[in-house]
KOLTOR-119057 format. One record per residue: residue number from 1; residue in one letter; y, z, x of N, C-alpha, C in turn. Coordinates in nm, 2 decimals, m for minus. Layout:
BEGIN
<site><nr>NUM</nr><rest>A</rest><n_c2>Y</n_c2><n_c3>Z</n_c3><n_c1>X</n_c1><ca_c2>Y</ca_c2><ca_c3>Z</ca_c3><ca_c1>X</ca_c1><c_c2>Y</c_c2><c_c3>Z</c_c3><c_c1>X</c_c1></site>
...
END
This chain:
BEGIN
<site><nr>1</nr><rest>M</rest><n_c2>16.61</n_c2><n_c3>m0.86</n_c3><n_c1>m13.18</n_c1><ca_c2>16.59</ca_c2><ca_c3>m0.84</ca_c3><ca_c1>m13.07</ca_c1><c_c2>16.48</c_c2><c_c3>m0.90</c_c3><c_c1>m13.00</c_c1></site>
<site><nr>2</nr><rest>R</rest><n_c2>16.46</n_c2><n_c3>m1.00</n_c3><n_c1>m12.87</n_c1><ca_c2>16.34</ca_c2><ca_c3>m1.08</ca_c3><ca_c1>m12.87</ca_c1><c_c2>16.22</c_c2><c_c3>m0.96</c_c3><c_c1>m12.79</c_c1></site>
<site><nr>3</nr><rest>S</rest><n_c2>16.10</n_c2><n_c3>m1.03</n_c3><n_c1>m12.81</n_c1><ca_c2>16.02</ca_c2><ca_c3>m0.93</ca_c3><ca_c1>m12.71</ca_c1><c_c2>16.03</c_c2><c_c3>m0.89</c_c3><c_c1>m12.59</c_c1></site>
<site><nr>4</nr><rest>A</rest><n_c2>16.06</n_c2><n_c3>m1.00</n_c3><n_c1>m12.52</n_c1><ca_c2>16.13</ca_c2><ca_c3>m0.96</ca_c3><ca_c1>m12.40</ca_c1><c_c2>16.22</c_c2><c_c3>m0.87</c_c3><c_c1>m12.37</c_c1></site>
<site><nr>5</nr><rest>D</rest><n_c2>16.33</n_c2><n_c3>m0.86</n_c3><n_c1>m12.44</n_c1><ca_c2>16.41</ca_c2><ca_c3>m0.78</ca_c3><ca_c1>m12.45</ca_c1><c_c2>16.35</c_c2><c_c3>m0.60</c_c3><c_c1>m12.50</c_c1></site>
<site><nr>6</nr><rest>L</rest><n_c2>16.26</n_c2><n_c3>m0.61</n_c3><n_c1>m12.56</n_c1><ca_c2>16.18</ca_c2><ca_c3>m0.51</ca_c3><ca_c1>m12.62</ca_c1><c_c2>16.12</c_c2><c_c3>m0.42</c_c3><c_c1>m12.51</c_c1></site>
<site><nr>7</nr><rest>A</rest><n_c2>16.05</n_c2><n_c3>m0.53</n_c3><n_c1>m12.39</n_c1><ca_c2>15.95</ca_c2><ca_c3>m0.48</ca_c3><ca_c1>m12.28</ca_c1><c_c2>16.07</c_c2><c_c3>m0.42</c_c3><c_c1>m12.21</c_c1></site>
<site><nr>8</nr><rest>A</rest><n_c2>16.20</n_c2><n_c3>m0.42</n_c3><n_c1>m12.14</n_c1><ca_c2>16.26</ca_c2><ca_c3>m0.42</ca_c3><ca_c1>m12.11</ca_c1><c_c2>16.34</c_c2><c_c3>m0.26</c_c3><c_c1>m12.11</c_c1></site>
<site><nr>9</nr><rest>L</rest><n_c2>16.36</n_c2><n_c3>m0.25</n_c3><n_c1>m12.24</n_c1><ca_c2>16.42</ca_c2><ca_c3>m0.15</ca_c3><ca_c1>m12.31</ca_c1><c_c2>16.38</c_c2><c_c3>m0.02</c_c3><c_c1>m12.25</c_c1></site>
<site><nr>10</nr><rest>R</rest><n_c2>16.42</n_c2><n_c3>0.11</n_c3><n_c1>m12.21</n_c1><ca_c2>16.39</ca_c2><ca_c3>0.23</ca_c3><ca_c1>m12.18</ca_c1><c_c2>16.43</c_c2><c_c3>0.32</c_c3><c_c1>m12.24</c_c1></site>
<site><nr>11</nr><rest>I</rest><n_c2>16.38</n_c2><n_c3>0.43</n_c3><n_c1>m12.24</n_c1><ca_c2>16.38</ca_c2><ca_c3>0.57</ca_c3><ca_c1>m12.33</ca_c1><c_c2>16.54</c_c2><c_c3>0.60</c_c3><c_c1>m12.29</c_c1></site>
<site><nr>12</nr><rest>A</rest><n_c2>16.57</n_c2><n_c3>0.59</n_c3><n_c1>m12.17</n_c1><ca_c2>16.69</ca_c2><ca_c3>0.68</ca_c3><ca_c1>m12.08</ca_c1><c_c2>16.79</c_c2><c_c3>0.59</c_c3><c_c1>m12.13</c_c1></site>
<site><nr>13</nr><rest>D</rest><n_c2>16.78</n_c2><n_c3>0.46</n_c3><n_c1>m12.15</n_c1><ca_c2>16.90</ca_c2><ca_c3>0.35</ca_c3><ca_c1>m12.21</ca_c1><c_c2>16.93</c_c2><c_c3>0.42</c_c3><c_c1>m12.36</c_c1></site>
<site><nr>14</nr><rest>L</rest><n_c2>16.82</n_c2><n_c3>0.48</n_c3><n_c1>m12.44</n_c1><ca_c2>16.87</ca_c2><ca_c3>0.50</ca_c3><ca_c1>m12.58</ca_c1><c_c2>16.93</c_c2><c_c3>0.64</c_c3><c_c1>m12.61</c_c1></site>
<site><nr>15</nr><rest>V</rest><n_c2>16.86</n_c2><n_c3>0.75</n_c3><n_c1>m12.51</n_c1><ca_c2>16.87</ca_c2><ca_c3>0.89</ca_c3><ca_c1>m12.55</ca_c1><c_c2>16.92</c_c2><c_c3>0.97</c_c3><c_c1>m12.43</c_c1></site>
<site><nr>16</nr><rest>D</rest><n_c2>16.99</n_c2><n_c3>1.07</n_c3><n_c1>m12.47</n_c1><ca_c2>17.05</ca_c2><ca_c3>1.17</ca_c3><ca_c1>m12.37</ca_c1><c_c2>16.92</c_c2><c_c3>1.26</c_c3><c_c1>m12.34</c_c1></site>
<site><nr>17</nr><rest>R</rest><n_c2>16.93</n_c2><n_c3>1.31</n_c3><n_c1>m12.21</n_c1><ca_c2>16.83</ca_c2><ca_c3>1.41</ca_c3><ca_c1>m12.14</ca_c1><c_c2>16.87</c_c2><c_c3>1.53</c_c3><c_c1>m12.25</c_c1></site>
<site><nr>18</nr><rest>D</rest><n_c2>17.00</n_c2><n_c3>1.56</n_c3><n_c1>m12.24</n_c1><ca_c2>17.03</ca_c2><ca_c3>1.71</ca_c3><ca_c1>m12.31</ca_c1><c_c2>17.00</c_c2><c_c3>1.68</c_c3><c_c1>m12.48</c_c1></site>
<site><nr>19</nr><rest>E</rest><n_c2>17.01</n_c2><n_c3>1.59</n_c3><n_c1>m12.49</n_c1><ca_c2>16.98</ca_c2><ca_c3>1.56</ca_c3><ca_c1>m12.67</ca_c1><c_c2>16.82</c_c2><c_c3>1.53</c_c3><c_c1>m12.66</c_c1></site>
<site><nr>20</nr><rest>A</rest><n_c2>16.78</n_c2><n_c3>1.52</n_c3><n_c1>m12.60</n_c1><ca_c2>16.61</ca_c2><ca_c3>1.47</ca_c3><ca_c1>m12.62</ca_c1><c_c2>16.52</c_c2><c_c3>1.64</c_c3><c_c1>m12.59</c_c1></site>
<site><nr>21</nr><rest>A</rest><n_c2>16.58</n_c2><n_c3>1.73</n_c3><n_c1>m12.50</n_c1><ca_c2>16.57</ca_c2><ca_c3>1.82</ca_c3><ca_c1>m12.49</ca_c1><c_c2>16.59</c_c2><c_c3>1.94</c_c3><c_c1>m12.64</c_c1></site>
<site><nr>22</nr><rest>Q</rest><n_c2>16.70</n_c2><n_c3>1.94</n_c3><n_c1>m12.66</n_c1><ca_c2>16.73</ca_c2><ca_c3>2.04</ca_c3><ca_c1>m12.78</ca_c1><c_c2>16.66</c_c2><c_c3>1.93</c_c3><c_c1>m12.90</c_c1></site>
<site><nr>23</nr><rest>A</rest><n_c2>16.65</n_c2><n_c3>1.81</n_c3><n_c1>m12.92</n_c1><ca_c2>16.54</ca_c2><ca_c3>1.75</ca_c3><ca_c1>m13.03</ca_c1><c_c2>16.41</c_c2><c_c3>1.86</c_c3><c_c1>m13.03</c_c1></site>
<site><nr>24</nr><rest>A</rest><n_c2>16.33</n_c2><n_c3>1.82</n_c3><n_c1>m12.90</n_c1><ca_c2>16.19</ca_c2><ca_c3>1.85</ca_c3><ca_c1>m12.87</ca_c1><c_c2>16.19</c_c2><c_c3>2.00</c_c3><c_c1>m12.90</c_c1></site>
<site><nr>25</nr><rest>I</rest><n_c2>16.29</n_c2><n_c3>2.08</n_c3><n_c1>m12.87</n_c1><ca_c2>16.31</ca_c2><ca_c3>2.22</ca_c3><ca_c1>m12.91</ca_c1><c_c2>16.30</c_c2><c_c3>2.27</c_c3><c_c1>m13.09</c_c1></site>
<site><nr>26</nr><rest>E</rest><n_c2>16.39</n_c2><n_c3>2.18</n_c3><n_c1>m13.11</n_c1><ca_c2>16.41</ca_c2><ca_c3>2.20</ca_c3><ca_c1>m13.26</ca_c1><c_c2>16.28</c_c2><c_c3>2.13</c_c3><c_c1>m13.37</c_c1></site>
<site><nr>27</nr><rest>L</rest><n_c2>16.18</n_c2><n_c3>2.03</n_c3><n_c1>m13.28</n_c1><ca_c2>16.04</ca_c2><ca_c3>2.01</ca_c3><ca_c1>m13.35</ca_c1><c_c2>15.93</c_c2><c_c3>2.06</c_c3><c_c1>m13.32</c_c1></site>
<site><nr>28</nr><rest>Y</rest><n_c2>15.91</n_c2><n_c3>2.14</n_c3><n_c1>m13.17</n_c1><ca_c2>15.83</ca_c2><ca_c3>2.18</ca_c3><ca_c1>m13.13</ca_c1><c_c2>15.86</c_c2><c_c3>2.29</c_c3><c_c1>m13.11</c_c1></site>
<site><nr>29</nr><rest>G</rest><n_c2>15.96</n_c2><n_c3>2.40</n_c3><n_c1>m13.11</n_c1><ca_c2>15.95</ca_c2><ca_c3>2.52</ca_c3><ca_c1>m13.08</ca_c1><c_c2>15.92</c_c2><c_c3>2.54</c_c3><c_c1>m12.94</c_c1></site>
<site><nr>30</nr><rest>M</rest><n_c2>15.83</n_c2><n_c3>2.67</n_c3><n_c1>m12.92</n_c1><ca_c2>15.78</ca_c2><ca_c3>2.73</ca_c3><ca_c1>m12.82</ca_c1><c_c2>15.70</c_c2><c_c3>2.60</c_c3><c_c1>m12.74</c_c1></site>
<site><nr>31</nr><rest>E</rest><n_c2>15.66</n_c2><n_c3>2.52</n_c3><n_c1>m12.81</n_c1><ca_c2>15.58</ca_c2><ca_c3>2.43</ca_c3><ca_c1>m12.77</ca_c1><c_c2>15.63</c_c2><c_c3>2.27</c_c3><c_c1>m12.68</c_c1></site>
<site><nr>32</nr><rest>A</rest><n_c2>15.75</n_c2><n_c3>2.28</n_c3><n_c1>m12.69</n_c1><ca_c2>15.86</ca_c2><ca_c3>2.21</ca_c3><ca_c1>m12.65</ca_c1><c_c2>15.82</c_c2><c_c3>2.11</c_c3><c_c1>m12.53</c_c1></site>
<site><nr>33</nr><rest>P</rest><n_c2>15.80</n_c2><n_c3>2.21</n_c3><n_c1>m12.46</n_c1><ca_c2>15.76</ca_c2><ca_c3>2.17</ca_c3><ca_c1>m12.24</ca_c1><c_c2>15.63</c_c2><c_c3>2.11</c_c3><c_c1>m12.30</c_c1></site>
<site><nr>34</nr><rest>T</rest><n_c2>15.53</n_c2><n_c3>2.17</n_c3><n_c1>m12.35</n_c1><ca_c2>15.40</ca_c2><ca_c3>2.09</ca_c3><ca_c1>m12.36</ca_c1><c_c2>15.41</c_c2><c_c3>1.95</c_c3><c_c1>m12.43</c_c1></site>
<site><nr>35</nr><rest>A</rest><n_c2>15.51</n_c2><n_c3>1.92</n_c3><n_c1>m12.56</n_c1><ca_c2>15.54</ca_c2><ca_c3>1.81</ca_c3><ca_c1>m12.61</ca_c1><c_c2>15.57</c_c2><c_c3>1.70</c_c3><c_c1>m12.50</c_c1></site>
<site><nr>36</nr><rest>V</rest><n_c2>15.68</n_c2><n_c3>1.74</n_c3><n_c1>m12.43</n_c1><ca_c2>15.74</ca_c2><ca_c3>1.69</ca_c3><ca_c1>m12.36</ca_c1><c_c2>15.66</c_c2><c_c3>1.63</c_c3><c_c1>m12.22</c_c1></site>
<site><nr>37</nr><rest>A</rest><n_c2>15.58</n_c2><n_c3>1.71</n_c3><n_c1>m12.18</n_c1><ca_c2>15.50</ca_c2><ca_c3>1.72</ca_c3><ca_c1>m12.07</ca_c1><c_c2>15.41</c_c2><c_c3>1.57</c_c3><c_c1>m12.10</c_c1></site>
<site><nr>38</nr><rest>H</rest><n_c2>15.35</n_c2><n_c3>1.59</n_c3><n_c1>m12.24</n_c1><ca_c2>15.25</ca_c2><ca_c3>1.49</ca_c3><ca_c1>m12.31</ca_c1><c_c2>15.33</c_c2><c_c3>1.38</c_c3><c_c1>m12.27</c_c1></site>
<site><nr>39</nr><rest>S</rest><n_c2>15.45</n_c2><n_c3>1.36</n_c3><n_c1>m12.34</n_c1><ca_c2>15.53</ca_c2><ca_c3>1.21</ca_c3><ca_c1>m12.38</ca_c1><c_c2>15.56</c_c2><c_c3>1.17</c_c3><c_c1>m12.19</c_c1></site>
<site><nr>40</nr><rest>A</rest><n_c2>15.56</n_c2><n_c3>1.25</n_c3><n_c1>m12.11</n_c1><ca_c2>15.59</ca_c2><ca_c3>1.23</ca_c3><ca_c1>m11.99</ca_c1><c_c2>15.50</c_c2><c_c3>1.14</c_c3><c_c1>m11.90</c_c1></site>
<site><nr>41</nr><rest>L</rest><n_c2>15.35</n_c2><n_c3>1.24</n_c3><n_c1>m11.93</n_c1><ca_c2>15.22</ca_c2><ca_c3>1.15</ca_c3><ca_c1>m11.91</ca_c1><c_c2>15.17</c_c2><c_c3>1.04</c_c3><c_c1>m11.96</c_c1></site>
<site><nr>42</nr><rest>E</rest><n_c2>15.17</n_c2><n_c3>1.03</n_c3><n_c1>m12.13</n_c1><ca_c2>15.17</ca_c2><ca_c3>0.90</ca_c3><ca_c1>m12.17</ca_c1><c_c2>15.25</c_c2><c_c3>0.78</c_c3><c_c1>m12.11</c_c1></site>
<site><nr>43</nr><rest>A</rest><n_c2>15.39</n_c2><n_c3>0.81</n_c3><n_c1>m12.08</n_c1><ca_c2>15.45</ca_c2><ca_c3>0.73</ca_c3><ca_c1>m11.99</ca_c1><c_c2>15.40</c_c2><c_c3>0.68</c_c3><c_c1>m11.89</c_c1></site>
<site><nr>44</nr><rest>H</rest><n_c2>15.38</n_c2><n_c3>0.77</n_c3><n_c1>m11.77</n_c1><ca_c2>15.30</ca_c2><ca_c3>0.73</ca_c3><ca_c1>m11.66</ca_c1><c_c2>15.19</c_c2><c_c3>0.65</c_c3><c_c1>m11.68</c_c1></site>
<site><nr>45</nr><rest>F</rest><n_c2>15.08</n_c2><n_c3>0.66</n_c3><n_c1>m11.77</n_c1><ca_c2>14.96</ca_c2><ca_c3>0.59</ca_c3><ca_c1>m11.79</ca_c1><c_c2>15.00</c_c2><c_c3>0.50</c_c3><c_c1>m11.87</c_c1></site>
<site><nr>46</nr><rest>D</rest><n_c2>15.12</n_c2><n_c3>0.45</n_c3><n_c1>m11.90</n_c1><ca_c2>15.16</ca_c2><ca_c3>0.33</ca_c3><ca_c1>m11.97</ca_c1><c_c2>15.21</c_c2><c_c3>0.23</c_c3><c_c1>m11.86</c_c1></site>
<site><nr>47</nr><rest>G</rest><n_c2>15.25</n_c2><n_c3>0.29</n_c3><n_c1>m11.72</n_c1><ca_c2>15.30</ca_c2><ca_c3>0.20</ca_c3><ca_c1>m11.69</ca_c1><c_c2>15.46</c_c2><c_c3>0.20</c_c3><c_c1>m11.67</c_c1></site>
<site><nr>48</nr><rest>R</rest><n_c2>15.51</n_c2><n_c3>0.30</n_c3><n_c1>m11.71</n_c1><ca_c2>15.65</ca_c2><ca_c3>0.30</ca_c3><ca_c1>m11.76</ca_c1><c_c2>15.70</c_c2><c_c3>0.39</c_c3><c_c1>m11.69</c_c1></site>
<site><nr>49</nr><rest>P</rest><n_c2>15.74</n_c2><n_c3>0.38</n_c3><n_c1>m11.52</n_c1><ca_c2>15.83</ca_c2><ca_c3>0.50</ca_c3><ca_c1>m11.45</ca_c1><c_c2>15.95</c_c2><c_c3>0.53</c_c3><c_c1>m11.51</c_c1></site>
<site><nr>50</nr><rest>D</rest><n_c2>16.03</n_c2><n_c3>0.46</n_c3><n_c1>m11.56</n_c1><ca_c2>16.15</ca_c2><ca_c3>0.49</ca_c3><ca_c1>m11.57</ca_c1><c_c2>16.16</c_c2><c_c3>0.61</c_c3><c_c1>m11.71</c_c1></site>
<site><nr>51</nr><rest>D</rest><n_c2>16.05</n_c2><n_c3>0.56</n_c3><n_c1>m11.78</n_c1><ca_c2>16.06</ca_c2><ca_c3>0.68</ca_c3><ca_c1>m11.90</ca_c1><c_c2>15.98</c_c2><c_c3>0.81</c_c3><c_c1>m11.84</c_c1></site>
<site><nr>52</nr><rest>Y</rest><n_c2>15.90</n_c2><n_c3>0.78</n_c3><n_c1>m11.76</n_c1><ca_c2>15.81</ca_c2><ca_c3>0.90</ca_c3><ca_c1>m11.72</ca_c1><c_c2>15.91</c_c2><c_c3>1.02</c_c3><c_c1>m11.62</c_c1></site>
<site><nr>53</nr><rest>R</rest><n_c2>16.01</n_c2><n_c3>0.91</n_c3><n_c1>m11.55</n_c1><ca_c2>16.10</ca_c2><ca_c3>1.01</ca_c3><ca_c1>m11.50</ca_c1><c_c2>16.20</c_c2><c_c3>1.07</c_c3><c_c1>m11.59</c_c1></site>
<site><nr>54</nr><rest>F</rest><n_c2>16.22</n_c2><n_c3>1.01</n_c3><n_c1>m11.68</n_c1><ca_c2>16.33</ca_c2><ca_c3>1.07</ca_c3><ca_c1>m11.78</ca_c1><c_c2>16.26</c_c2><c_c3>1.16</c_c3><c_c1>m11.85</c_c1></site>
<site><nr>55</nr><rest>W</rest><n_c2>16.14</n_c2><n_c3>1.19</n_c3><n_c1>m11.91</n_c1><ca_c2>16.05</ca_c2><ca_c3>1.30</ca_c3><ca_c1>m11.96</ca_c1><c_c2>16.04</c_c2><c_c3>1.39</c_c3><c_c1>m11.85</c_c1></site>
<site><nr>56</nr><rest>C</rest><n_c2>16.01</n_c2><n_c3>1.40</n_c3><n_c1>m11.74</n_c1><ca_c2>16.00</ca_c2><ca_c3>1.49</ca_c3><ca_c1>m11.64</ca_c1><c_c2>16.13</c_c2><c_c3>1.59</c_c3><c_c1>m11.60</c_c1></site>
<site><nr>57</nr><rest>D</rest><n_c2>16.20</n_c2><n_c3>1.48</n_c3><n_c1>m11.62</n_c1><ca_c2>16.39</ca_c2><ca_c3>1.52</ca_c3><ca_c1>m11.63</ca_c1><c_c2>16.39</c_c2><c_c3>1.63</c_c3><c_c1>m11.77</c_c1></site>
<site><nr>58</nr><rest>V</rest><n_c2>16.35</n_c2><n_c3>1.61</n_c3><n_c1>m11.86</n_c1><ca_c2>16.37</ca_c2><ca_c3>1.67</ca_c3><ca_c1>m11.98</ca_c1><c_c2>16.25</c_c2><c_c3>1.79</c_c3><c_c1>m11.96</c_c1></site>
<site><nr>59</nr><rest>F</rest><n_c2>16.12</n_c2><n_c3>1.78</n_c3><n_c1>m11.92</n_c1><ca_c2>16.05</ca_c2><ca_c3>1.88</ca_c3><ca_c1>m11.91</ca_c1><c_c2>16.13</c_c2><c_c3>1.97</c_c3><c_c1>m11.82</c_c1></site>
<site><nr>60</nr><rest>H</rest><n_c2>16.17</n_c2><n_c3>1.97</n_c3><n_c1>m11.72</n_c1><ca_c2>16.21</ca_c2><ca_c3>2.02</ca_c3><ca_c1>m11.58</ca_c1><c_c2>16.33</c_c2><c_c3>2.10</c_c3><c_c1>m11.64</c_c1></site>
<site><nr>61</nr><rest>Q</rest><n_c2>16.45</n_c2><n_c3>2.04</n_c3><n_c1>m11.72</n_c1><ca_c2>16.55</ca_c2><ca_c3>2.09</ca_c3><ca_c1>m11.82</ca_c1><c_c2>16.47</c_c2><c_c3>2.20</c_c3><c_c1>m11.88</c_c1></site>
<site><nr>62</nr><rest>L</rest><n_c2>16.40</n_c2><n_c3>2.17</n_c3><n_c1>m11.97</n_c1><ca_c2>16.33</ca_c2><ca_c3>2.29</ca_c3><ca_c1>m12.05</ca_c1><c_c2>16.28</c_c2><c_c3>2.40</c_c3><c_c1>m11.99</c_c1></site>
<site><nr>63</nr><rest>R</rest><n_c2>16.25</n_c2><n_c3>2.42</n_c3><n_c1>m11.87</n_c1><ca_c2>16.18</ca_c2><ca_c3>2.51</ca_c3><ca_c1>m11.83</ca_c1><c_c2>16.27</c_c2><c_c3>2.58</c_c3><c_c1>m11.72</c_c1></site>
<site><nr>64</nr><rest>K</rest><n_c2>16.40</n_c2><n_c3>2.54</n_c3><n_c1>m11.74</n_c1><ca_c2>16.50</ca_c2><ca_c3>2.61</ca_c3><ca_c1>m11.64</ca_c1><c_c2>16.53</c_c2><c_c3>2.77</c_c3><c_c1>m11.74</c_c1></site>
<site><nr>65</nr><rest>P</rest><n_c2>16.53</n_c2><n_c3>2.89</n_c3><n_c1>m11.67</n_c1><ca_c2>16.59</ca_c2><ca_c3>2.99</ca_c3><ca_c1>m11.74</ca_c1><c_c2>16.71</c_c2><c_c3>2.98</c_c3><c_c1>m11.78</c_c1></site>
<site><nr>66</nr><rest>N</rest><n_c2>16.74</n_c2><n_c3>3.05</n_c3><n_c1>m11.92</n_c1><ca_c2>16.85</ca_c2><ca_c3>3.03</ca_c3><ca_c1>m11.96</ca_c1><c_c2>16.98</c_c2><c_c3>3.12</c_c3><c_c1>m11.92</c_c1></site>
END
């Protein structure tokens, strides 16, 4: 893959939100929302708005009552 192709790649194109939430729970347990919020902030400050929105959506999904 060329570097120009990699620059256009978005996390939302590679990962399903439900799968990301489940993976975060499996990896971080009760700290999953914090880990996902950190990912959202990192994407925001890196100038990746699509990834930021993805992680915000995952965060909100994790915060929903079961």
